[in-house]
mmCIF file of the protein (N, C-alpha, C, O) and its ligand, coordinates in Angstrom:
data_MODEL
# 
_entry.id   MODEL 
# 
loop_
_entity.id 
_entity.type 
_entity.pdbx_number_of_molecules 
1 polymer     1 
2 non-polymer 1 
# 
_entity_poly.entity_id                      1 
_entity_poly.type                           'polypeptide(L)' 
_entity_poly.nstd_linkage                   no 
_entity_poly.nstd_monomer                   no 
_entity_poly.pdbx_seq_one_letter_code       MAEKKGAEKKSKAKKAYKPGKMCPKCGSRMAEHSDRYSCGKCSYTEFKSQKKSGA 
_entity_poly.pdbx_seq_one_letter_code_can   MAEKKGAEKKSKAKKAYKPGKMCPKCGSRMAEHSDRYSCGKCSYTEFKSQKKSGA 
_entity_poly.pdbx_strand_id                 A 
# 
loop_
_entity_poly_seq.entity_id 
_entity_poly_seq.num 
_entity_poly_seq.mon_id 
_entity_poly_seq.hetero 
1 1  MET n 
1 2  ALA n 
1 3  GLU n 
1 4  LYS n 
1 5  LYS n 
1 6  GLY n 
1 7  ALA n 
1 8  GLU n 
1 9  LYS n 
1 10 LYS n 
1 11 SER n 
1 12 LYS n 
1 13 ALA n 
1 14 LYS n 
1 15 LYS n 
1 16 ALA n 
1 17 TYR n 
1 18 LYS n 
1 19 PRO n 
1 20 GLY n 
1 21 LYS n 
1 22 MET n 
1 23 CYS n 
1 24 PRO n 
1 25 LYS n 
1 26 CYS n 
1 27 GLY n 
1 28 SER n 
1 29 ARG n 
1 30 MET n 
1 31 ALA n 
1 32 GLU n 
1 33 HIS n 
1 34 SER n 
1 35 ASP n 
1 36 ARG n 
1 37 TYR n 
1 38 SER n 
1 39 CYS n 
1 40 GLY n 
1 41 LYS n 
1 42 CYS n 
1 43 SER n 
1 44 TYR n 
1 45 THR n 
1 46 GLU n 
1 47 PHE n 
1 48 LYS n 
1 49 SER n 
1 50 GLN n 
1 51 LYS n 
1 52 LYS n 
1 53 SER n 
1 54 GLY n 
1 55 ALA n 
# 
loop_
_struct_asym.id 
_struct_asym.entity_id 
A 1 
B 2 
# 
loop_
_chem_comp.id 
_chem_comp.type 
_chem_comp.mon_nstd_flag 
ALA 'L-peptide linking' y 
ARG 'L-peptide linking' y 
ASP 'L-peptide linking' y 
CYS 'L-peptide linking' y 
GLN 'L-peptide linking' y 
GLU 'L-peptide linking' y 
GLY 'peptide linking'   y 
HIS 'L-peptide linking' y 
LYS 'L-peptide linking' y 
MET 'L-peptide linking' y 
PHE 'L-peptide linking' y 
PRO 'L-peptide linking' y 
SER 'L-peptide linking' y 
THR 'L-peptide linking' y 
TYR 'L-peptide linking' y 
ZN  non-polymer         . 
# 
_pdbx_entity_nonpoly.entity_id   2 
_pdbx_entity_nonpoly.name        ? 
_pdbx_entity_nonpoly.comp_id     ZN 
# 
_pdbx_nonpoly_scheme.asym_id         B 
_pdbx_nonpoly_scheme.entity_id       2 
_pdbx_nonpoly_scheme.mon_id          ZN 
_pdbx_nonpoly_scheme.ndb_seq_num     1 
_pdbx_nonpoly_scheme.pdb_seq_num     101 
_pdbx_nonpoly_scheme.auth_seq_num    101 
_pdbx_nonpoly_scheme.pdb_mon_id      ZN 
_pdbx_nonpoly_scheme.auth_mon_id     ZN 
_pdbx_nonpoly_scheme.pdb_strand_id   A 
_pdbx_nonpoly_scheme.pdb_ins_code    . 
# 
loop_
_atom_site.group_PDB 
_atom_site.id 
_atom_site.type_symbol 
_atom_site.label_atom_id 
_atom_site.label_alt_id 
_atom_site.label_comp_id 
_atom_site.label_asym_id 
_atom_site.label_entity_id 
_atom_site.label_seq_id 
_atom_site.pdbx_PDB_ins_code 
_atom_site.Cartn_x 
_atom_site.Cartn_y 
_atom_site.Cartn_z 
_atom_site.occupancy 
_atom_site.B_iso_or_equiv 
_atom_site.pdbx_formal_charge 
_atom_site.auth_seq_id 
_atom_site.auth_comp_id 
_atom_site.auth_asym_id 
_atom_site.auth_atom_id 
_atom_site.pdbx_PDB_model_num 
ATOM   1   N  N  . MET A 1 1  ? 0.807   -1.172 -0.040  1.00 0.00 ? 1   MET A N  1 
ATOM   2   C  CA . MET A 1 1  ? 0.035   -0.050 -0.022  1.00 0.00 ? 1   MET A CA 1 
ATOM   3   C  C  . MET A 1 1  ? 0.851   1.241  0.102   1.00 0.00 ? 1   MET A C  1 
ATOM   4   O  O  . MET A 1 1  ? 0.595   2.181  0.856   1.00 0.00 ? 1   MET A O  1 
ATOM   5   N  N  . ALA A 1 2  ? 1.852   1.141  -0.737  1.00 0.00 ? 2   ALA A N  1 
ATOM   6   C  CA . ALA A 1 2  ? 2.877   2.270  -0.796  1.00 0.00 ? 2   ALA A CA 1 
ATOM   7   C  C  . ALA A 1 2  ? 2.949   2.828  -2.256  1.00 0.00 ? 2   ALA A C  1 
ATOM   8   O  O  . ALA A 1 2  ? 3.726   3.727  -2.577  1.00 0.00 ? 2   ALA A O  1 
ATOM   9   N  N  . GLU A 1 3  ? 2.146   2.269  -3.044  1.00 0.00 ? 3   GLU A N  1 
ATOM   10  C  CA . GLU A 1 3  ? 2.254   2.718  -4.334  1.00 0.00 ? 3   GLU A CA 1 
ATOM   11  C  C  . GLU A 1 3  ? 1.576   4.146  -4.592  1.00 0.00 ? 3   GLU A C  1 
ATOM   12  O  O  . GLU A 1 3  ? 0.527   4.490  -4.047  1.00 0.00 ? 3   GLU A O  1 
ATOM   13  N  N  . LYS A 1 4  ? 2.250   4.878  -5.424  1.00 0.00 ? 4   LYS A N  1 
ATOM   14  C  CA . LYS A 1 4  ? 1.744   6.141  -5.656  1.00 0.00 ? 4   LYS A CA 1 
ATOM   15  C  C  . LYS A 1 4  ? 0.938   6.082  -7.096  1.00 0.00 ? 4   LYS A C  1 
ATOM   16  O  O  . LYS A 1 4  ? 1.464   5.625  -8.110  1.00 0.00 ? 4   LYS A O  1 
ATOM   17  N  N  . LYS A 1 5  ? -0.150  6.505  -7.063  1.00 0.00 ? 5   LYS A N  1 
ATOM   18  C  CA . LYS A 1 5  ? -0.929  6.515  -8.184  1.00 0.00 ? 5   LYS A CA 1 
ATOM   19  C  C  . LYS A 1 5  ? -0.546  7.678  -9.181  1.00 0.00 ? 5   LYS A C  1 
ATOM   20  O  O  . LYS A 1 5  ? -1.039  7.779  -10.305 1.00 0.00 ? 5   LYS A O  1 
ATOM   21  N  N  . GLY A 1 6  ? 0.304   8.467  -8.696  1.00 0.00 ? 6   GLY A N  1 
ATOM   22  C  CA . GLY A 1 6  ? 0.673   9.552  -9.546  1.00 0.00 ? 6   GLY A CA 1 
ATOM   23  C  C  . GLY A 1 6  ? 1.585   9.257  -10.700 1.00 0.00 ? 6   GLY A C  1 
ATOM   24  O  O  . GLY A 1 6  ? 1.810   10.068 -11.598 1.00 0.00 ? 6   GLY A O  1 
ATOM   25  N  N  . ALA A 1 7  ? 2.151   7.924  -10.620 1.00 0.00 ? 7   ALA A N  1 
ATOM   26  C  CA . ALA A 1 7  ? 3.112   7.745  -11.599 1.00 0.00 ? 7   ALA A CA 1 
ATOM   27  C  C  . ALA A 1 7  ? 2.427   7.521  -12.964 1.00 0.00 ? 7   ALA A C  1 
ATOM   28  O  O  . ALA A 1 7  ? 3.096   7.806  -13.957 1.00 0.00 ? 7   ALA A O  1 
ATOM   29  N  N  . GLU A 1 8  ? 1.362   7.117  -13.111 1.00 0.00 ? 8   GLU A N  1 
ATOM   30  C  CA . GLU A 1 8  ? 0.740   6.847  -14.354 1.00 0.00 ? 8   GLU A CA 1 
ATOM   31  C  C  . GLU A 1 8  ? 0.353   8.302  -14.993 1.00 0.00 ? 8   GLU A C  1 
ATOM   32  O  O  . GLU A 1 8  ? 0.052   8.377  -16.184 1.00 0.00 ? 8   GLU A O  1 
ATOM   33  N  N  . LYS A 1 9  ? 0.369   9.211  -14.328 1.00 0.00 ? 9   LYS A N  1 
ATOM   34  C  CA . LYS A 1 9  ? 0.094   10.555 -14.786 1.00 0.00 ? 9   LYS A CA 1 
ATOM   35  C  C  . LYS A 1 9  ? 1.400   11.145 -15.440 1.00 0.00 ? 9   LYS A C  1 
ATOM   36  O  O  . LYS A 1 9  ? 2.484   11.274 -14.870 1.00 0.00 ? 9   LYS A O  1 
ATOM   37  N  N  . LYS A 1 10 ? 1.109   11.470 -16.700 1.00 0.00 ? 10  LYS A N  1 
ATOM   38  C  CA . LYS A 1 10 ? 2.355   12.097 -17.344 1.00 0.00 ? 10  LYS A CA 1 
ATOM   39  C  C  . LYS A 1 10 ? 2.501   13.486 -16.760 1.00 0.00 ? 10  LYS A C  1 
ATOM   40  O  O  . LYS A 1 10 ? 1.580   14.104 -16.225 1.00 0.00 ? 10  LYS A O  1 
ATOM   41  N  N  . SER A 1 11 ? 3.794   13.938 -16.917 1.00 0.00 ? 11  SER A N  1 
ATOM   42  C  CA . SER A 1 11 ? 4.002   15.361 -16.384 1.00 0.00 ? 11  SER A CA 1 
ATOM   43  C  C  . SER A 1 11 ? 2.964   16.220 -16.941 1.00 0.00 ? 11  SER A C  1 
ATOM   44  O  O  . SER A 1 11 ? 3.025   16.456 -18.148 1.00 0.00 ? 11  SER A O  1 
ATOM   45  N  N  . LYS A 1 12 ? 2.189   16.633 -16.372 1.00 0.00 ? 12  LYS A N  1 
ATOM   46  C  CA . LYS A 1 12 ? 1.152   17.759 -16.914 1.00 0.00 ? 12  LYS A CA 1 
ATOM   47  C  C  . LYS A 1 12 ? 1.573   19.092 -16.316 1.00 0.00 ? 12  LYS A C  1 
ATOM   48  O  O  . LYS A 1 12 ? 0.745   19.934 -15.967 1.00 0.00 ? 12  LYS A O  1 
ATOM   49  N  N  . ALA A 1 13 ? 2.717   19.234 -16.224 1.00 0.00 ? 13  ALA A N  1 
ATOM   50  C  CA . ALA A 1 13 ? 3.171   20.529 -15.461 1.00 0.00 ? 13  ALA A CA 1 
ATOM   51  C  C  . ALA A 1 13 ? 3.187   21.594 -16.672 1.00 0.00 ? 13  ALA A C  1 
ATOM   52  O  O  . ALA A 1 13 ? 2.469   21.572 -17.672 1.00 0.00 ? 13  ALA A O  1 
ATOM   53  N  N  . LYS A 1 14 ? 4.156   22.504 -16.344 1.00 0.00 ? 14  LYS A N  1 
ATOM   54  C  CA . LYS A 1 14 ? 4.164   23.630 -17.222 1.00 0.00 ? 14  LYS A CA 1 
ATOM   55  C  C  . LYS A 1 14 ? 4.784   23.325 -18.566 1.00 0.00 ? 14  LYS A C  1 
ATOM   56  O  O  . LYS A 1 14 ? 5.858   22.738 -18.696 1.00 0.00 ? 14  LYS A O  1 
ATOM   57  N  N  . LYS A 1 15 ? 4.075   23.741 -19.497 1.00 0.00 ? 15  LYS A N  1 
ATOM   58  C  CA . LYS A 1 15 ? 4.462   23.376 -20.998 1.00 0.00 ? 15  LYS A CA 1 
ATOM   59  C  C  . LYS A 1 15 ? 4.616   24.795 -21.650 1.00 0.00 ? 15  LYS A C  1 
ATOM   60  O  O  . LYS A 1 15 ? 3.845   25.734 -21.450 1.00 0.00 ? 15  LYS A O  1 
ATOM   61  N  N  . ALA A 1 16 ? 5.640   24.816 -22.398 1.00 0.00 ? 16  ALA A N  1 
ATOM   62  C  CA . ALA A 1 16 ? 5.672   26.003 -23.352 1.00 0.00 ? 16  ALA A CA 1 
ATOM   63  C  C  . ALA A 1 16 ? 4.600   26.037 -24.273 1.00 0.00 ? 16  ALA A C  1 
ATOM   64  O  O  . ALA A 1 16 ? 4.608   25.256 -25.224 1.00 0.00 ? 16  ALA A O  1 
ATOM   65  N  N  . TYR A 1 17 ? 3.669   26.853 -24.106 1.00 0.00 ? 17  TYR A N  1 
ATOM   66  C  CA . TYR A 1 17 ? 2.492   26.731 -24.990 1.00 0.00 ? 17  TYR A CA 1 
ATOM   67  C  C  . TYR A 1 17 ? 2.761   27.321 -26.222 1.00 0.00 ? 17  TYR A C  1 
ATOM   68  O  O  . TYR A 1 17 ? 3.224   28.452 -26.377 1.00 0.00 ? 17  TYR A O  1 
ATOM   69  N  N  . LYS A 1 18 ? 2.444   26.486 -27.140 1.00 0.00 ? 18  LYS A N  1 
ATOM   70  C  CA . LYS A 1 18 ? 2.685   26.969 -28.576 1.00 0.00 ? 18  LYS A CA 1 
ATOM   71  C  C  . LYS A 1 18 ? 1.250   27.475 -29.104 1.00 0.00 ? 18  LYS A C  1 
ATOM   72  O  O  . LYS A 1 18 ? 0.152   26.962 -28.889 1.00 0.00 ? 18  LYS A O  1 
ATOM   73  N  N  . PRO A 1 19 ? 1.570   28.648 -29.869 1.00 0.00 ? 19  PRO A N  1 
ATOM   74  C  CA . PRO A 1 19 ? 0.396   29.350 -30.461 1.00 0.00 ? 19  PRO A CA 1 
ATOM   75  C  C  . PRO A 1 19 ? -0.183  28.378 -31.385 1.00 0.00 ? 19  PRO A C  1 
ATOM   76  O  O  . PRO A 1 19 ? 0.425   27.920 -32.352 1.00 0.00 ? 19  PRO A O  1 
ATOM   77  N  N  . GLY A 1 20 ? -1.555  28.037 -31.007 1.00 0.00 ? 20  GLY A N  1 
ATOM   78  C  CA . GLY A 1 20 ? -2.104  26.962 -31.844 1.00 0.00 ? 20  GLY A CA 1 
ATOM   79  C  C  . GLY A 1 20 ? -2.820  27.643 -32.875 1.00 0.00 ? 20  GLY A C  1 
ATOM   80  O  O  . GLY A 1 20 ? -2.685  28.842 -33.121 1.00 0.00 ? 20  GLY A O  1 
ATOM   81  N  N  . LYS A 1 21 ? -3.596  26.845 -33.483 1.00 0.00 ? 21  LYS A N  1 
ATOM   82  C  CA . LYS A 1 21 ? -4.484  27.298 -34.653 1.00 0.00 ? 21  LYS A CA 1 
ATOM   83  C  C  . LYS A 1 21 ? -5.797  27.896 -34.190 1.00 0.00 ? 21  LYS A C  1 
ATOM   84  O  O  . LYS A 1 21 ? -6.400  27.286 -33.307 1.00 0.00 ? 21  LYS A O  1 
ATOM   85  N  N  . MET A 1 22 ? -6.283  28.948 -34.646 1.00 0.00 ? 22  MET A N  1 
ATOM   86  C  CA . MET A 1 22 ? -7.435  29.685 -34.183 1.00 0.00 ? 22  MET A CA 1 
ATOM   87  C  C  . MET A 1 22 ? -8.574  29.138 -35.065 1.00 0.00 ? 22  MET A C  1 
ATOM   88  O  O  . MET A 1 22 ? -8.451  29.019 -36.284 1.00 0.00 ? 22  MET A O  1 
ATOM   89  N  N  . CYS A 1 23 ? -9.693  28.811 -34.382 1.00 0.00 ? 23  CYS A N  1 
ATOM   90  C  CA . CYS A 1 23 ? -10.860 28.516 -35.112 1.00 0.00 ? 23  CYS A CA 1 
ATOM   91  C  C  . CYS A 1 23 ? -11.426 29.619 -36.008 1.00 0.00 ? 23  CYS A C  1 
ATOM   92  O  O  . CYS A 1 23 ? -11.790 30.682 -35.502 1.00 0.00 ? 23  CYS A O  1 
ATOM   93  N  N  . PRO A 1 24 ? -11.512 29.396 -37.334 1.00 0.00 ? 24  PRO A N  1 
ATOM   94  C  CA . PRO A 1 24 ? -11.991 30.483 -38.102 1.00 0.00 ? 24  PRO A CA 1 
ATOM   95  C  C  . PRO A 1 24 ? -13.588 30.790 -37.980 1.00 0.00 ? 24  PRO A C  1 
ATOM   96  O  O  . PRO A 1 24 ? -14.174 31.738 -38.503 1.00 0.00 ? 24  PRO A O  1 
ATOM   97  N  N  . LYS A 1 25 ? -14.117 29.832 -37.218 1.00 0.00 ? 25  LYS A N  1 
ATOM   98  C  CA . LYS A 1 25 ? -15.623 30.014 -37.055 1.00 0.00 ? 25  LYS A CA 1 
ATOM   99  C  C  . LYS A 1 25 ? -15.843 30.888 -35.768 1.00 0.00 ? 25  LYS A C  1 
ATOM   100 O  O  . LYS A 1 25 ? -16.492 31.932 -35.828 1.00 0.00 ? 25  LYS A O  1 
ATOM   101 N  N  . CYS A 1 26 ? -15.329 30.466 -34.700 1.00 0.00 ? 26  CYS A N  1 
ATOM   102 C  CA . CYS A 1 26 ? -15.554 31.119 -33.402 1.00 0.00 ? 26  CYS A CA 1 
ATOM   103 C  C  . CYS A 1 26 ? -14.429 31.964 -32.861 1.00 0.00 ? 26  CYS A C  1 
ATOM   104 O  O  . CYS A 1 26 ? -14.567 32.803 -31.972 1.00 0.00 ? 26  CYS A O  1 
ATOM   105 N  N  . GLY A 1 27 ? -13.213 31.643 -33.528 1.00 0.00 ? 27  GLY A N  1 
ATOM   106 C  CA . GLY A 1 27 ? -12.021 32.311 -33.065 1.00 0.00 ? 27  GLY A CA 1 
ATOM   107 C  C  . GLY A 1 27 ? -11.443 31.802 -31.840 1.00 0.00 ? 27  GLY A C  1 
ATOM   108 O  O  . GLY A 1 27 ? -10.574 32.483 -31.294 1.00 0.00 ? 27  GLY A O  1 
ATOM   109 N  N  . SER A 1 28 ? -11.817 30.659 -31.313 1.00 0.00 ? 28  SER A N  1 
ATOM   110 C  CA . SER A 1 28 ? -11.291 30.090 -30.166 1.00 0.00 ? 28  SER A CA 1 
ATOM   111 C  C  . SER A 1 28 ? -9.933  29.301 -30.585 1.00 0.00 ? 28  SER A C  1 
ATOM   112 O  O  . SER A 1 28 ? -9.671  29.093 -31.770 1.00 0.00 ? 28  SER A O  1 
ATOM   113 N  N  . ARG A 1 29 ? -9.163  28.914 -29.615 1.00 0.00 ? 29  ARG A N  1 
ATOM   114 C  CA . ARG A 1 29 ? -8.007  28.204 -29.863 1.00 0.00 ? 29  ARG A CA 1 
ATOM   115 C  C  . ARG A 1 29 ? -8.392  26.818 -30.050 1.00 0.00 ? 29  ARG A C  1 
ATOM   116 O  O  . ARG A 1 29 ? -9.175  26.259 -29.282 1.00 0.00 ? 29  ARG A O  1 
ATOM   117 N  N  . MET A 1 30 ? -7.806  26.191 -31.157 1.00 0.00 ? 30  MET A N  1 
ATOM   118 C  CA . MET A 1 30 ? -8.229  24.750 -31.619 1.00 0.00 ? 30  MET A CA 1 
ATOM   119 C  C  . MET A 1 30 ? -7.388  23.835 -30.866 1.00 0.00 ? 30  MET A C  1 
ATOM   120 O  O  . MET A 1 30 ? -6.254  24.162 -30.515 1.00 0.00 ? 30  MET A O  1 
ATOM   121 N  N  . ALA A 1 31 ? -7.960  22.564 -30.574 1.00 0.00 ? 31  ALA A N  1 
ATOM   122 C  CA . ALA A 1 31 ? -7.027  21.559 -30.104 1.00 0.00 ? 31  ALA A CA 1 
ATOM   123 C  C  . ALA A 1 31 ? -6.301  20.892 -31.198 1.00 0.00 ? 31  ALA A C  1 
ATOM   124 O  O  . ALA A 1 31 ? -6.869  20.503 -32.218 1.00 0.00 ? 31  ALA A O  1 
ATOM   125 N  N  . GLU A 1 32 ? -4.987  20.757 -30.967 1.00 0.00 ? 32  GLU A N  1 
ATOM   126 C  CA . GLU A 1 32 ? -4.221  20.038 -32.074 1.00 0.00 ? 32  GLU A CA 1 
ATOM   127 C  C  . GLU A 1 32 ? -4.085  18.522 -31.805 1.00 0.00 ? 32  GLU A C  1 
ATOM   128 O  O  . GLU A 1 32 ? -3.619  18.063 -30.762 1.00 0.00 ? 32  GLU A O  1 
ATOM   129 N  N  . HIS A 1 33 ? -4.520  17.814 -32.811 1.00 0.00 ? 33  HIS A N  1 
ATOM   130 C  CA . HIS A 1 33 ? -4.349  16.410 -32.879 1.00 0.00 ? 33  HIS A CA 1 
ATOM   131 C  C  . HIS A 1 33 ? -3.211  16.009 -33.839 1.00 0.00 ? 33  HIS A C  1 
ATOM   132 O  O  . HIS A 1 33 ? -2.555  16.854 -34.448 1.00 0.00 ? 33  HIS A O  1 
ATOM   133 N  N  . SER A 1 34 ? -3.015  14.742 -33.943 1.00 0.00 ? 34  SER A N  1 
ATOM   134 C  CA . SER A 1 34 ? -1.843  14.309 -34.694 1.00 0.00 ? 34  SER A CA 1 
ATOM   135 C  C  . SER A 1 34 ? -2.058  14.659 -36.349 1.00 0.00 ? 34  SER A C  1 
ATOM   136 O  O  . SER A 1 34 ? -1.154  14.908 -37.146 1.00 0.00 ? 34  SER A O  1 
ATOM   137 N  N  . ASP A 1 35 ? -3.283  14.614 -36.586 1.00 0.00 ? 35  ASP A N  1 
ATOM   138 C  CA . ASP A 1 35 ? -3.514  14.897 -38.127 1.00 0.00 ? 35  ASP A CA 1 
ATOM   139 C  C  . ASP A 1 35 ? -4.619  15.944 -38.299 1.00 0.00 ? 35  ASP A C  1 
ATOM   140 O  O  . ASP A 1 35 ? -5.070  16.093 -39.434 1.00 0.00 ? 35  ASP A O  1 
ATOM   141 N  N  . ARG A 1 36 ? -5.096  16.672 -37.310 1.00 0.00 ? 36  ARG A N  1 
ATOM   142 C  CA . ARG A 1 36 ? -6.020  17.523 -37.423 1.00 0.00 ? 36  ARG A CA 1 
ATOM   143 C  C  . ARG A 1 36 ? -6.267  18.566 -36.341 1.00 0.00 ? 36  ARG A C  1 
ATOM   144 O  O  . ARG A 1 36 ? -5.800  18.325 -35.228 1.00 0.00 ? 36  ARG A O  1 
ATOM   145 N  N  . TYR A 1 37 ? -6.938  19.684 -36.531 1.00 0.00 ? 37  TYR A N  1 
ATOM   146 C  CA . TYR A 1 37 ? -7.228  20.529 -35.435 1.00 0.00 ? 37  TYR A CA 1 
ATOM   147 C  C  . TYR A 1 37 ? -8.721  20.437 -35.188 1.00 0.00 ? 37  TYR A C  1 
ATOM   148 O  O  . TYR A 1 37 ? -9.494  20.307 -36.138 1.00 0.00 ? 37  TYR A O  1 
ATOM   149 N  N  . SER A 1 38 ? -9.097  20.496 -34.070 1.00 0.00 ? 38  SER A N  1 
ATOM   150 C  CA . SER A 1 38 ? -10.566 20.574 -33.662 1.00 0.00 ? 38  SER A CA 1 
ATOM   151 C  C  . SER A 1 38 ? -10.937 21.546 -32.728 1.00 0.00 ? 38  SER A C  1 
ATOM   152 O  O  . SER A 1 38 ? -10.144 21.682 -31.796 1.00 0.00 ? 38  SER A O  1 
ATOM   153 N  N  . CYS A 1 39 ? -11.950 22.271 -32.728 1.00 0.00 ? 39  CYS A N  1 
ATOM   154 C  CA . CYS A 1 39 ? -12.521 23.377 -31.990 1.00 0.00 ? 39  CYS A CA 1 
ATOM   155 C  C  . CYS A 1 39 ? -13.423 22.700 -30.867 1.00 0.00 ? 39  CYS A C  1 
ATOM   156 O  O  . CYS A 1 39 ? -14.306 21.906 -31.192 1.00 0.00 ? 39  CYS A O  1 
ATOM   157 N  N  . GLY A 1 40 ? -13.203 23.000 -29.660 1.00 0.00 ? 40  GLY A N  1 
ATOM   158 C  CA . GLY A 1 40 ? -14.027 22.376 -28.735 1.00 0.00 ? 40  GLY A CA 1 
ATOM   159 C  C  . GLY A 1 40 ? -15.295 23.182 -28.465 1.00 0.00 ? 40  GLY A C  1 
ATOM   160 O  O  . GLY A 1 40 ? -16.177 22.778 -27.707 1.00 0.00 ? 40  GLY A O  1 
ATOM   161 N  N  . LYS A 1 41 ? -15.342 24.337 -29.123 1.00 0.00 ? 41  LYS A N  1 
ATOM   162 C  CA . LYS A 1 41 ? -16.607 25.236 -28.768 1.00 0.00 ? 41  LYS A CA 1 
ATOM   163 C  C  . LYS A 1 41 ? -17.611 24.993 -29.875 1.00 0.00 ? 41  LYS A C  1 
ATOM   164 O  O  . LYS A 1 41 ? -18.798 24.852 -29.580 1.00 0.00 ? 41  LYS A O  1 
ATOM   165 N  N  . CYS A 1 42 ? -17.182 24.933 -31.196 1.00 0.00 ? 42  CYS A N  1 
ATOM   166 C  CA . CYS A 1 42 ? -18.111 24.792 -32.240 1.00 0.00 ? 42  CYS A CA 1 
ATOM   167 C  C  . CYS A 1 42 ? -17.909 23.353 -32.933 1.00 0.00 ? 42  CYS A C  1 
ATOM   168 O  O  . CYS A 1 42 ? -18.667 22.976 -33.827 1.00 0.00 ? 42  CYS A O  1 
ATOM   169 N  N  . SER A 1 43 ? -16.942 22.651 -32.508 1.00 0.00 ? 43  SER A N  1 
ATOM   170 C  CA . SER A 1 43 ? -16.708 21.364 -33.103 1.00 0.00 ? 43  SER A CA 1 
ATOM   171 C  C  . SER A 1 43 ? -16.140 21.453 -34.484 1.00 0.00 ? 43  SER A C  1 
ATOM   172 O  O  . SER A 1 43 ? -16.117 20.473 -35.230 1.00 0.00 ? 43  SER A O  1 
ATOM   173 N  N  . TYR A 1 44 ? -15.723 22.526 -34.794 1.00 0.00 ? 44  TYR A N  1 
ATOM   174 C  CA . TYR A 1 44 ? -15.174 22.662 -36.209 1.00 0.00 ? 44  TYR A CA 1 
ATOM   175 C  C  . TYR A 1 44 ? -13.879 21.839 -36.205 1.00 0.00 ? 44  TYR A C  1 
ATOM   176 O  O  . TYR A 1 44 ? -13.094 21.896 -35.259 1.00 0.00 ? 44  TYR A O  1 
ATOM   177 N  N  . THR A 1 45 ? -13.680 21.090 -37.261 1.00 0.00 ? 45  THR A N  1 
ATOM   178 C  CA . THR A 1 45 ? -12.466 20.307 -37.442 1.00 0.00 ? 45  THR A CA 1 
ATOM   179 C  C  . THR A 1 45 ? -11.839 20.579 -38.783 1.00 0.00 ? 45  THR A C  1 
ATOM   180 O  O  . THR A 1 45 ? -12.504 20.657 -39.815 1.00 0.00 ? 45  THR A O  1 
ATOM   181 N  N  . GLU A 1 46 ? -10.627 20.708 -38.730 1.00 0.00 ? 46  GLU A N  1 
ATOM   182 C  CA . GLU A 1 46 ? -9.767  21.117 -39.838 1.00 0.00 ? 46  GLU A CA 1 
ATOM   183 C  C  . GLU A 1 46 ? -8.644  20.065 -39.801 1.00 0.00 ? 46  GLU A C  1 
ATOM   184 O  O  . GLU A 1 46 ? -7.992  19.819 -38.787 1.00 0.00 ? 46  GLU A O  1 
ATOM   185 N  N  . PHE A 1 47 ? -8.471  19.457 -41.009 1.00 0.00 ? 47  PHE A N  1 
ATOM   186 C  CA . PHE A 1 47 ? -7.508  18.531 -41.167 1.00 0.00 ? 47  PHE A CA 1 
ATOM   187 C  C  . PHE A 1 47 ? -6.233  19.210 -41.682 1.00 0.00 ? 47  PHE A C  1 
ATOM   188 O  O  . PHE A 1 47 ? -6.226  20.117 -42.514 1.00 0.00 ? 47  PHE A O  1 
ATOM   189 N  N  . LYS A 1 48 ? -5.115  18.651 -41.076 1.00 0.00 ? 48  LYS A N  1 
ATOM   190 C  CA . LYS A 1 48 ? -3.814  19.214 -41.470 1.00 0.00 ? 48  LYS A CA 1 
ATOM   191 C  C  . LYS A 1 48 ? -3.543  18.808 -42.889 1.00 0.00 ? 48  LYS A C  1 
ATOM   192 O  O  . LYS A 1 48 ? -3.903  17.708 -43.308 1.00 0.00 ? 48  LYS A O  1 
ATOM   193 N  N  . SER A 1 49 ? -2.921  19.677 -43.624 1.00 0.00 ? 49  SER A N  1 
ATOM   194 C  CA . SER A 1 49 ? -2.475  19.444 -44.871 1.00 0.00 ? 49  SER A CA 1 
ATOM   195 C  C  . SER A 1 49 ? -1.329  18.474 -44.844 1.00 0.00 ? 49  SER A C  1 
ATOM   196 O  O  . SER A 1 49 ? -0.230  18.826 -44.415 1.00 0.00 ? 49  SER A O  1 
ATOM   197 N  N  . GLN A 1 50 ? -1.554  17.272 -45.286 1.00 0.00 ? 50  GLN A N  1 
ATOM   198 C  CA . GLN A 1 50 ? -0.531  16.210 -45.251 1.00 0.00 ? 50  GLN A CA 1 
ATOM   199 C  C  . GLN A 1 50 ? 0.515   16.394 -46.499 1.00 0.00 ? 50  GLN A C  1 
ATOM   200 O  O  . GLN A 1 50 ? 0.146   16.263 -47.666 1.00 0.00 ? 50  GLN A O  1 
ATOM   201 N  N  . LYS A 1 51 ? 1.736   16.682 -46.160 1.00 0.00 ? 51  LYS A N  1 
ATOM   202 C  CA . LYS A 1 51 ? 2.615   16.875 -47.132 1.00 0.00 ? 51  LYS A CA 1 
ATOM   203 C  C  . LYS A 1 51 ? 3.626   15.580 -46.988 1.00 0.00 ? 51  LYS A C  1 
ATOM   204 O  O  . LYS A 1 51 ? 4.640   15.646 -46.292 1.00 0.00 ? 51  LYS A O  1 
ATOM   205 N  N  . LYS A 1 52 ? 3.298   14.552 -47.621 1.00 0.00 ? 52  LYS A N  1 
ATOM   206 C  CA . LYS A 1 52 ? 4.157   13.469 -47.487 1.00 0.00 ? 52  LYS A CA 1 
ATOM   207 C  C  . LYS A 1 52 ? 4.923   13.133 -48.759 1.00 0.00 ? 52  LYS A C  1 
ATOM   208 O  O  . LYS A 1 52 ? 4.339   12.833 -49.801 1.00 0.00 ? 52  LYS A O  1 
ATOM   209 N  N  . SER A 1 53 ? 6.213   13.191 -48.649 1.00 0.00 ? 53  SER A N  1 
ATOM   210 C  CA . SER A 1 53 ? 6.878   12.820 -49.766 1.00 0.00 ? 53  SER A CA 1 
ATOM   211 C  C  . SER A 1 53 ? 7.406   11.457 -49.903 1.00 0.00 ? 53  SER A C  1 
ATOM   212 O  O  . SER A 1 53 ? 8.419   11.041 -49.340 1.00 0.00 ? 53  SER A O  1 
ATOM   213 N  N  . GLY A 1 54 ? 6.569   10.731 -50.772 1.00 0.00 ? 54  GLY A N  1 
ATOM   214 C  CA . GLY A 1 54 ? 6.846   9.339  -50.700 1.00 0.00 ? 54  GLY A CA 1 
ATOM   215 C  C  . GLY A 1 54 ? 6.143   8.478  -49.599 1.00 0.00 ? 54  GLY A C  1 
ATOM   216 O  O  . GLY A 1 54 ? 4.965   8.648  -49.284 1.00 0.00 ? 54  GLY A O  1 
ATOM   217 N  N  . ALA A 1 55 ? 6.903   7.611  -49.083 1.00 0.00 ? 55  ALA A N  1 
ATOM   218 C  CA . ALA A 1 55 ? 6.225   6.796  -47.924 1.00 0.00 ? 55  ALA A CA 1 
ATOM   219 C  C  . ALA A 1 55 ? 4.941   6.255  -48.407 1.00 0.00 ? 55  ALA A C  1 
ATOM   220 O  O  . ALA A 1 55 ? 4.236   5.578  -47.658 1.00 0.00 ? 55  ALA A O  1 
HETATM 221 ZN ZN . ZN  B 2 .  ? -14.846 26.939 -33.175 1.00 0.00 2 101 ZN  A ZN 1 
# 
C-alpha cells in the first residue's frame, strides 16, 4: 500500500504553450491532434495538410 498513483500521470506541468491554430468560425484556440485540429466550442474540425513525400 505504498504505491503512488501519480506515476501513471504524465507530467502535466508547465508546458511552453505553442500558439495554436485559431478557429475560423468562433475564434477560439483549436486543439491540435496528430492529423487535425478541432475546436471544442463549435466542433469545427480542420485536417492538417499532409505533405508526405513518398512513403
Ligand atoms: Zn470554433
